[in-house]
MARTIZA-203194 format. One record per residue (C-alpha): residue in one letter; x, y, z. Coordinates in pm, whole numbers, plus 50000, padded with zeros to 5 digits. Example, Ala and Ser with C-alpha at 12.3 -4.5 7.8 and 13.67 -1.06 7.14 Angstrom:
REM MARTIZA-203194
A512304955050780
S513674989450714
***
This chain:
REM MARTIZA-203194
X500005000050000
X502865023850078
X504345019449729
X500955027149575
X500415057249802
X503825071849721
X503125067249349
X499765085249362
X500885111849610
X504655119749606
X504275141849916
X503225112150134
X506305111450358
X505065082950578
X504595060350278
X507965069250125
X509815064450453
X508215030250494
X509455016350161
X512605035950081
X514655007250227
X512154979050169
X513524957550011
X516954965450151
X518834991549948
X521744998050183
X520185029650327
X520945030350698
X519835053450978
X522435079450881
X521065082950528
X517515085450661
X518515112950907
X520175132550626
X517065129650409
X514795140850694
X517065170050786
X517215181850425
X513425178950389
X512855199850703
X515455225950606
X513995231450260
X510365224350347
X510025197650078
X508715161650079
X511095133150160
X510985120649802
X512355153849671
X514915154449952
X516085119749848
X516485132249490
X518525162049608
X520675139149823
X521475117649520
X522515148349320
X524835159749599
X526635125949598
X526265125349975
X525705087749981
X527965058549901
X527845047849533
X525875015449579
X523015028649797
X522935060749590
X522455040449272
X519705019549437
X517925050849561
X518235067249219
X516695036149059
X513765037949303
X513155074749230
X513235068648856
X510775040148912
X508305063349084
X508545087748793
X507935059548544
X505075043948742
X503335077148790
X503475084248417
X502145049448341
X498925053748539
X497225071948250
X498995053047973
X498895016748093
X496265016248368
X496585012148743
X496524973948749
X499464970948507
X501344998048698
X500694980149028
X502124947948884
X505154967148757
X505684982949097
X505674949449276
X508064934349022
X510424963148946
X510794974749306
X512124940449404
X509234934549645
X508134901749484
X511724889649457
X512214897449827
X509404873449920
X510624847349671
X513964847049848
X512334845950192
X512354811450352
X509794818350623
X506524798150630
X504374828550547
X506364838450235
X504304817149995
X501074830850140
X502354866550095
X503024860049726
X499524845649680
X498054875949858
X499864898949614
X498194880849322
X494804884849489
X495594921549551
X496074927649178
X492814909749101
X490974930949357
X492394963349214
X490754955748879
X487374963149041
X488294999949090
X488595027348827
X491975040248944
X494735034549195
X493545065149387
X490025050649406
X491405017649537
X493475035449803
X490435055749913
X488455023549956
X491265007750159
X491515038650381
X487745038350438
X487765001350534
X490685006650771
X488935036250934
X485785015550985
X487804987051135
X489585010151378
X486315026451487
X484414993851537
X484284978351883
X483224944051999
X482104915051784
X480984922751431
X480424906751091
X483064910350820
X481604909850467
X484104900950193
X484604882049869
X486244847849856
X489294863449692
X489644889249968
X489224862850241
X492304843150141
X494814841050424
X492234850250691
X490464827650942
X487324831151154
X485544809151406
X482354810051198
X482044815750826
X478804819950626
X478844810650256
X475524818850083
X474514812749723
X475874777549667
X473674770349365
X474424757849016
X474934787348784
X475854809949072
X478624789249235
X480094775149023
X479224804948808
X477774796748469
X479964822148293
X483124805648428
X481894772248292
X480894786747953
X484104806347898
X486734783248047
X485144748748071
X486984724448297
X489634750048386
X486934774348497
X485264747348706
X488544739448881
X489044776348959
X485564777949111
X486294746049310
X489504762049438
X487494792049556
X485074768649731
X487994752849913
X489304787350008
X485924797150151
X485424765550357
X488934765750500
X488514801350631
X486434786150914
X488184774751231
X485134757551379
X481884762051185
X481184769050818
X477504775250737
X476694770450367
X473254779750232
X471424777749902
X468044789649778
X465454768749596
X464244800049412
X466204831549352
X465174864949203
X467714876348942
X467244908748747
X463614910548855
X462734874948751
X462274844448971
X464234813448869
X464504778849021
X467924767849146
X469504734649236
X472194730549502
X475814734349393
X477674703149286
X480334712649541
X477994702949825
X478064666649714
X481874667449723
X482034676150094
X483014647950333
X479734634550476
X481264626750815
X481934663750872
X478664677450734
X475364683550908
X472474690550671
X469304708850766
X466134718850582
X463654700950358
X466304688050114
X468504672350382
X466564639650399
X466534636450021
X470224642649972
X471634624150275
X469064599250410
X471654578850595
X473194607950781
X471404620651090
X473764649151165
X474334637651524
X477764627651649
X478684609451972
X480634632252203
X483714610352171
X483804612351789
X482314646751723
X484714665951493
X486034699751597
X485084715551265
X481504712551139
X480104723450804
X476364730450793
X474504731550462
X471014743950550
X468034752750336
X464894770550450
X461314767950335
X460044802450235
X456284805450296
X454244815249994
X453054851349984
X449444852850102
X446944860649830
X445714896449827
X442064900449914
X440134917249637
X442654909949359
X443224938749119
X442274933548755
X443264949248423
X441144979548346
X440664988248712
X441395024048822
X443905027349109
X445685054049310
X449415055649393
X450835079449656
X453645090849422
X452275086649069
X448645095849134
X445695080748948
X446025054848674
X444465024348510
X445844988748528
X446904975048188
X448444942048301
X448884919448608
X451794895748676
X451744879649021
X452174909349262
X453344933448989
X451034957048806
X451504975448477
X449715008548525
X449175037248282
X449145067448511
X447405099348404
X450435121548470
X453415098248523
X452825075848222
X453465038448220
X454935023448538
X455364988648685
X454534988549057
X453814963449333
X450134958249409
X450574966349777
X451495002349691
X448225010249514
X444595011049617
X441345010149422
X440235044649316
***
């Protein structure tokens, strides 16, 4: 984040100070003190002070060359934001700054996870129009996290959840066409299915103790109701660690009661519930085409069509509108 902040805003001294020697560039405490003193004396940002220090040849040749390369990188990355786009520039920053290579050379257990997180970071940035917009979102999320107190729910995508763990995880929408997503299957075939399966694994393994998976029998998409069947991934879960609830549980797993003896009960439990949604009660005095009605916002009109609880109404002043029947009354 500090590399991105210093690219977007060269006057961000905190960001520049954080990464000027990360990865190591041979800049010790003495060089940092000289940069800070020069910045204070001239009233300029640290980045400009570092540039002035390089021109004065006040540093040893090797660290001066490394610092000069970093400064030239910032100039190049900043110019590339408009020309190449923020995602490409972000990838260039991670590669050209030596940050990715630093983690490749690291032998600690978390190094591989850090590299995977960097890939997910680039994917997440594609959802924002600019690097500045992405940084504003990150700052807003961090502010909300720092202000929040006590237990709370964290809402995130499967990509963003990678590397994190929680005692309880809720995974909604496990239905064919939604997860795995139909577009992934249509565009990439088997490879797309495997990517969706990998995401399913990521989601389930975020849970330390309980993972609650849910799916809907009927889902409203773009204003239309459509039937849905449970995701194929549910059948791939180990039955001995799954407790099913809802009307479809007996059909899908008749031999599994969902009860474990205390001595064999697993520490981690995955629940895959479904709920019966009661049908909407019929409206007394159903409205019919041709009937005159009144709407608080659109005024008087006449019904031209009826579809379930939706009415097509030709209003006298507002023109044609589609409204729910509970918002109108007979005129």
